N, C-alpha and C positions, 0 to 999 in steps of 0.2 A: 357884346353880343348878349341879348335876353335869354334867359332860360325858360324852356318850356316845361309846363306840368302835364303829364300823361295820367290818364285815369283807367284804373282795370274796369272789368265787366261789374264790379260792385257799384259803380257810379253811372255807367252808361251802357247801354245795349250793344253788344258786338255782333255783327253777323259775318257770314264769309266774306262778303263784299267789303265790309269795313274792318277786316281782322287786325290792322295795324292799331297801335294803341291810340285811343280818342283823346284828343286835346281840349274837347268842348264838352262841357256837361253843366247841367242845370243844378243848384244846389238842393232843388226840391227831388230830382230823380234819384231814387235808391231801389236796389234790388229787394226781392221778397225776403223774409226771414229765412225761407227754406234754403237760400244760397248764402246769406251772410252771417247767420247766427243761430241756427236751430240745433236741437239736440240731436246727437248721433244716436241711434237705436241698432238694437242687435237682434236677429232671429236665427234660430236654429231648428231644423227638423231632420227627421231620420226615417228612412223607410227600410224595413226589413222584410225581405221575401224569401220564400222557400220554393216558390213555383217559377219555372222558366218564363220569360216574358219576351214577347215579339214586338215589332215595330208598330202595331197598332195599339199597344198599351201606353199609358200615361201616368207618370208618378207626380202627384201634385204635393209639392213641399209645404209652401205656405202662400198666404195672401198678402198683397201690397196695394194700396190705393193707387190710382193712376197719377196722382200728383206726387207721389213718393220719389225721392231722389236716391237712387241707388250708387252707393259709393264703392262697394267691393263685394265680391261673393266667391265663395270656395266651396269645392265638392271634395268629399272624401270617401274612399271605399275601403273596406275591410279586405278586399281580394277573394271573397267568397264566391263572386261570379267567376265561374271557370272560363267564360269566354263572354266577349261582348263589349259594346261601347255605347255611350249615350249622347244625345243632344240635350243642350240645357237652354230652356226657352221660356215663352211667355203664352199663356193661354187666358182667356176671358174667365173669370171666375164661375159666373151663372149659378142657376138653382143647383143645390147639391154639388157644387165643383164640377159641372159638366160642361162648362163654356167652350166655345169654339178656339181653335188654335189661332193665335196672333202671329207668331214666328217660332217655330219649334226649335230652331237652333240659333236664336238671337245672341246667346251669351256664349254657349259652349257647343263646338261641333266635333262630333265623333271622339268624345273624350272616353279614353280606354278605362274600364272600371273592373278589368278581370284581373288585375294585380292590385296590390294595396297601395293606395295614394292617400296622401294627408294634406289637406288643404290646398289643393290645387286651384289657384285663381281662373275663374272663368267668365268674368265680366267682358274682357277684350279678347278671349280665347279664340272665338270664332271669327274674328276680323271684321265683323260687321260693325261691331261698336269700337270705336278707336278711343285712344288714351284721352284725347280732348273732349270726347262724348261722356266720360264718367261724371256722375253728379247731375247730369240731366235727369228731368223726371222720366218715370217709366213711359208715359205716353209719347214723350219726345223720343226716346230710345226706340219704342215700337214703331214710331214713323220712320226711323232710319233703317229699319228692318222692312218687314212686308206690309205694315199699316199706311194707310193714307189719312192722317189726321191734321187738321189744322188747328185745333184747339182741344183742351183736356176734356175727354169725354166723361169725366167724373164716373169712372167704373173701378171696379176691383179686378185685379189681375192676379192669376197664380203663377208662381214661378214653379216650372216643370221640368221633369227629365223624361225623354222618350227614347226607347232602345233603338239604335240603328240596325241591329241584328239581334237574334234570339239571345237573351243572356241565359246561359246555362248556370245553374245555381245548386248548390247544396243548401247554404244560408248565406245570402247576400244583404250586406248592410251599406246603404248609401246615405250619407249625411250632407245637407247643404246648409251653409251658413252665410249670412249677409250683414253688412252694415249698410244703414240707411238713414235718412231722415224722413219723418213722417209727411206725406202731403197734406198741406192745409191751406 
């Protein structure tokens, strides 16, 4: 019996309809450098607040290109928020970072920040993004959430946190870190 060679998604595009390993590929078809060999980058941002925040407030941590591939993201809290939880999501960057919400809880849903937490993973915490979706571009992740995109909109997104309830604070420190590849 002849053996079969199977190709990963580095050689041929797989969709939900063709999720089994592909046995046919062209030697010319290769995935972008963003998937097969780009540099992993790191971002870290911190918000320190001494004012109680409510569900209309938005904490904008950092900006990523819509073509960036998010590998993992973590939130930390010093426990200074005496009550409350946040959603971790995506907003358009916009002028002066005032862009519209894309999906407020795309990555994290109701993450408790009223006690000290250290590097709690939030990319798949909300269950909107699944394990197999990690490494997709931000615009593709946005499309899994609330967006209806068919191609890269070539925009900047802000990774954000929005309180679910009033964050009662003395001094509250929230830190967000992520690993990603730059969208090019």
